[in-house]
N, C-alpha and C positions, 0 to 999 in steps of 0.2 A: 207630755212624760214631765212629771214633777218628783223632786227628790224631799225623801221625808225629812223633814226638819227636826233638828233635835232642839230641846229647850235650851241649848248654850249655844246655838250654831249663830254666827256672824256671817255667813255667806253659805246660801243654796245657789241650787240651778234648778232650771228647767228648761224644757225645748219646746218650742212651740212647732210641731211637725207640718202644719198646713204653712206657715208664712218660714219655714227653715230658718229659725231664729233660737240660739242659745240666749239664755236670758240668765244675769250673774247677779243675783238679789244681795246685796250688801245692807246688812241691818242700817237702819236709819239714813240711808243713802240712796240716791237714785241707782237704778239699775243698770248695769253693765249688758249691753246687745252686740251680740256677734252674728251676722249675717252668713247663714253658707253661701248663698247664690255672690256675695263677694268676695269669695275665696279664691286664691290660685289652686288650679289642679293639683300642684307640688306640696301645698299646704294641706289640703286634703288626704293626699295621700301618706304624708309625713305623719298626721295625724290619726289616721290609722293604723299605722306601723307601730307607732308609740303607744297609742291605745290597747291594739291587739297583744302586742308585746306585756305590756302591763297585766292585762286580764289573765293572762295564761300565766305568767310569772307567777302572781298572787294567788292562784289556785295550791302552789307547792306551800304557802303558809300554812301549815297545819297546827294546829293545839296538838302540845305535849300528850303523852298517853298519860290515862289518867290513873294507871296502875303502877307504871314504873317511871312516870315522870320523866321519862327520855323523848327528845324531840324527834318527830318523824322522820323516818328512815328515806333516802334517797329512793327507795323503790316506792314507799308511799307518795312521795312528792311528786315521783316521775308519773304514778298511778293518775294522781289527781289532775296533773296537767293533762296527760294523754285522753282521760274520761272528757276534758273539755273540748280538748281539738276534735276528737270523734264526734261529739254532738254538733259543734258548728260546722264540720264537713259534710254534716248531711244536707246542710242547706237551711236549716230550719232559721225560723225569723226571732225566737225567742233568746233573749240575750241572759237570762236566768237560768241555768241548768238543772239536770238531775244532780249534780256536783252539790249545790246549795243544799236541794231538799233531801238528798241521801247521803249526808254528811256521817249520817251513822251506818255504812258499811263496813264490816269487820275486815279490815285489810288482809289478815291473815288467812281469813275465809276465801276474800278474794283470790288470794294468791295461789291456795288449796284447788279451788276450782279451775284456776287456768290449768293448772297441773292435770287435774283430774279428767277434764272436757277439753281438748287444745283444739278440739274443731270450732268451739262458741268462741267469738268477739269478746274481747273484753268490755266493751259496749252492753251488749247481750248479757254479759255475767253481770255488770251491774244494774242493770233493769232486772234483771231476776232478783237481786241481793235489795231492791231498792223496795221491793214489794214484800219484803220481811222485817218481823219486830227483831227486836234485839236478842227477845228469848228463841225466837226460830233461828236466827243467825246461831245461837249459841247451841242450840240443839244440832244443827249441822256442823259445828265444829268438833265436838263429840261422838257424831255417830259412826258406826263402825264402818260406813262406805268411804268415809273420806279422811279417817283417822291415819294413814299412811301419807296422805297428801298435806294433811295441816302439818306433820313433823317436817316433812321437808319444805314446807313454805315459812316456817318459823324459823327455820336451819340457815334459807335463802335469806330472810330479811333480816335476821339478827347478824349476818357473817360479819365478823370483823369488829364486833361488841366485846371490848374487853371487859367479859363479867367477873375476873378475878377484883379488877378497881372496882367495879360496882358493888360486890359483895365485902369490899374492905370498909365500908362505912357503917358494915353491922356491928 
């Protein structure tokens, strides 16, 4: 596994899976090598704990809403994290998951579908939405079949936001 090097990178990392060695390349210097087989079991466990903690928490780093400029809500952050946990707990060997490839999922629509289809898991709903374009998702948001659920989802996702303060800047 090799990290994609950026033009201004000073350090890149590779992992030689055959020899079980991490290779830290430092521009203009000899590489630093870390041999997995020489690590104590507690260090390996700690690396797993730290790495997985960072990986799951990093899923909460969501962009601001392009329309409102608001940061992602706790519900959106939790949904992203839960989606990654659900995927990993299937036993998949794939590190990059639908969370990266389906970043365009409308979170209001996802919440609405959870309300409309309570028997479906969040993973099933994310997979369903991941196969839909933004236009198709928009059509579902305004559909007669989902309008009441979309309204309820919007209220849930925006609860606690001081709209008077938001509008005061106009």
